[in-house]
C-alpha positions as CSV (number, residue, x, y, z in Angstrom):
1,M,-29.7,-13.6,20.1
2,T,-29.1,-10.9,17.3
3,T,-26.6,-11.2,14.4
4,K,-24.5,-8.2,16.0
5,S,-24.1,-10.2,19.2
6,I,-23.3,-13.2,17.3
7,D,-20.7,-11.3,15.3
8,D,-19.2,-9.9,18.4
9,N,-19.1,-12.9,20.2
10,V,-17.2,-14.7,17.1
11,L,-14.8,-11.5,17.0
12,S,-14.0,-11.9,20.5
13,Q,-13.4,-15.6,20.2
14,L,-11.2,-15.0,17.2
15,Y,-9.4,-12.1,18.7
16,H,-8.6,-14.2,22.2
17,E,-7.6,-17.3,20.3
18,H,-5.3,-15.9,17.5
19,H,-4.2,-12.4,18.6
20,S,-1.1,-13.7,20.5
21,W,-0.1,-16.1,17.6
22,L,-0.6,-13.2,15.0
23,L,1.4,-10.8,17.3
24,G,4.3,-13.5,17.3
25,W,4.0,-13.9,13.8
26,L,4.3,-10.2,12.9
27,D,7.0,-9.6,15.3
28,K,9.1,-12.3,13.6
29,R,8.9,-10.2,10.4
30,V,9.1,-6.6,11.6
31,Q,11.4,-7.2,14.5
32,C,10.0,-4.6,16.5
33,R,7.2,-5.2,19.0
34,L,5.3,-1.7,18.8
35,L,5.2,-2.1,15.1
36,A,4.0,-5.8,15.3
37,E,1.3,-4.5,17.8
38,D,0.3,-1.6,15.4
39,H,-0.1,-4.3,12.6
40,A,-1.8,-6.8,14.8
41,Q,-4.2,-4.2,15.7
42,D,-4.7,-3.2,12.0
43,T,-5.3,-6.6,10.9
44,F,-8.2,-7.3,13.6
45,M,-9.5,-3.5,12.3
46,R,-9.7,-4.9,8.9
47,V,-11.8,-8.1,10.1
48,I,-14.3,-6.0,12.0
49,T,-14.7,-3.9,9.0
50,S,-14.9,-6.9,6.6
51,K,-18.3,-8.0,8.3
52,E,-17.7,-11.3,6.9
53,V,-16.4,-12.8,10.5
54,H,-18.7,-15.6,10.7
55,N,-17.5,-16.9,7.4
56,I,-13.9,-17.5,8.2
57,R,-12.9,-21.0,7.9
58,E,-9.2,-20.9,8.4
59,P,-8.7,-18.1,11.0
60,R,-5.1,-18.1,10.9
61,A,-4.8,-18.3,7.1
62,Y,-7.2,-15.5,6.8
63,L,-5.4,-13.1,9.3
64,T,-2.1,-13.9,7.7
65,T,-3.5,-12.9,4.2
66,I,-4.5,-9.6,5.9
67,A,-1.3,-9.0,7.7
68,K,0.8,-9.8,4.8
69,G,-1.1,-7.1,3.0
70,L,-0.4,-4.7,5.7
71,L,3.4,-5.5,5.7
72,V,3.5,-4.8,2.0
73,N,2.0,-1.5,2.4
74,H,4.3,-0.7,5.5
75,W,7.5,-1.7,3.3
76,R,6.5,0.0,0.4
77,R,5.5,3.3,2.3
78,S,9.0,2.7,4.2
79,A,11.0,2.5,0.9
80,I,9.2,5.7,-0.4
81,E,10.2,7.4,2.9
82,K,13.7,6.4,2.8
83,A,14.3,7.4,-0.9
84,Y,12.5,10.9,-0.1
85,L,14.7,11.3,3.0
86,D,17.8,10.2,1.0
87,K,17.1,12.7,-1.9
88,I,16.6,15.6,0.4
89,A,19.5,15.0,2.5
90,A,21.6,15.9,-0.4
91,Y,20.1,19.4,-0.7
92,P,21.9,22.2,0.8
93,E,20.6,23.4,4.1
94,A,19.2,26.6,2.9
95,L,16.8,24.6,0.4
96,T,15.6,22.2,3.2
97,R,11.9,22.1,4.1
98,S,10.2,22.2,7.4
99,P,9.0,19.0,9.1
100,E,5.6,19.9,8.2
101,E,6.3,20.5,4.6
102,N,8.2,17.0,4.5
103,A,5.3,15.4,6.1
104,I,2.8,16.8,3.4
105,I,5.1,15.7,0.5
106,L,5.9,12.2,2.1
107,A,2.0,11.6,2.3
108,T,1.3,12.9,-1.3
109,L,4.0,10.7,-2.4
110,Q,2.3,7.7,-0.7
111,E,-1.0,8.9,-2.2
112,I,0.6,8.7,-5.8
113,D,2.1,5.5,-5.0
114,D,-1.2,4.0,-3.8
115,L,-3.0,5.4,-7.1
116,L,-0.2,4.1,-9.4
117,N,-0.5,0.6,-7.7
118,E,-4.1,0.3,-8.6
119,L,-2.8,0.3,-12.2
120,P,-1.9,-2.8,-14.2
121,I,1.7,-3.3,-14.2
122,N,2.7,-2.5,-17.8
123,V,0.5,0.5,-17.5
124,R,2.4,1.7,-14.3
125,K,5.6,1.0,-15.9
126,A,4.7,2.9,-19.1
127,F,3.6,5.9,-17.1
128,L,6.5,5.8,-14.9
129,M,8.8,5.6,-17.8
130,S,7.2,8.7,-19.5
131,Q,6.8,10.8,-16.6
132,L,10.0,10.2,-14.8
133,D,12.5,9.0,-17.2
134,G,11.2,11.2,-20.0
135,L,11.3,8.3,-22.5
136,T,9.2,8.4,-25.9
137,Y,6.5,6.1,-26.4
138,I,8.5,4.2,-29.0
139,E,11.3,3.9,-26.4
140,I,8.8,2.5,-23.7
141,G,7.3,0.2,-26.3
142,H,10.7,-1.4,-26.9
143,K,11.4,-1.6,-23.3
144,L,7.9,-3.3,-22.8
145,G,7.8,-5.2,-25.8
146,V,4.7,-3.6,-27.1
147,S,3.8,-1.3,-29.9
148,D,3.9,2.4,-29.5
149,R,0.1,2.4,-30.1
150,M,-0.1,0.1,-26.9
151,V,1.9,2.4,-25.1
152,K,-0.5,5.4,-26.0
153,K,-3.3,3.3,-24.6
154,Y,-1.3,2.6,-21.6
155,M,-0.7,6.0,-21.1
156,S,-4.4,7.1,-21.8
157,R,-5.5,4.6,-19.2
158,A,-2.9,6.0,-16.6
159,M,-4.1,9.7,-17.1
160,L,-7.6,8.7,-17.1
161,H,-7.2,6.7,-13.7
162,C,-5.3,10.0,-12.2
163,L,-7.7,12.3,-13.4
164,T,-10.7,10.3,-12.1
165,A,-8.9,10.1,-8.8
166,T,-8.3,13.7,-8.4
167,L,-11.9,14.2,-9.2
168,S,-13.3,11.9,-6.4
């Protein structure tokens, strides 16, 4: 038997033994069967792509960890979408965008959020306070309890991270 067929057998067994349980676990959290099914499928896709299927010792804990990450991403994206839709709802009808433009803007906002979430928390906070709130480095330093020199380092790190991501 080849390694691939062993992995396929382990995956098949994992799916058959735990899919229903995972689906129920997800359904309780999202309270939407279709969304729970999507997340269960995405969870197993992550297992398949991890190539570590034969090393799983606690299948339910492993699946739960993956599913929780997917749920956090889902809720974060939903919060971004809601905030964006709430904001554009306040615009006069003449300024509203097409559904296609809204989809592009929303996808871009989600990409920016993903990018910023790769940064350490204080770096992200400093960047957002500077770019969205217009605070000075001294004001940011006071809010974060660090020196303005540290804020400069945070900002350099954030800008380099964003620049590197756009060049990739």
